[in-house]
C-alpha positions, 0 to 999 in steps of 0.5 A: 749983425754977426754972421752965423758960423754954420760949420760950428752949428752943424758940428754942435748938432752932430755932437748932440745927436750922437750923445742922444743916440748913445743915451737912448741905447743905454737907457733902452738896455737898462730898461730891458734889464730892469723888466727882465729882473722884475719878470724873474722876481714875479716868476719866482713869487708865482712858483713859490705860491704854487708850491705852497698851494700844492703843499696845502692839498 
């Protein structure tokens, strides 16, 4: 039976953890930017509709 090299296993786990943390931070940042963009678009559309309603009166 082959002996497990625990040092390599731990180094691999560390690397995977670091990559996962970096990916989650990047994903979170992109998600926030996406939501801000959608919110801005929605606010613009609402403002346009309000202006149109005011013009009708």
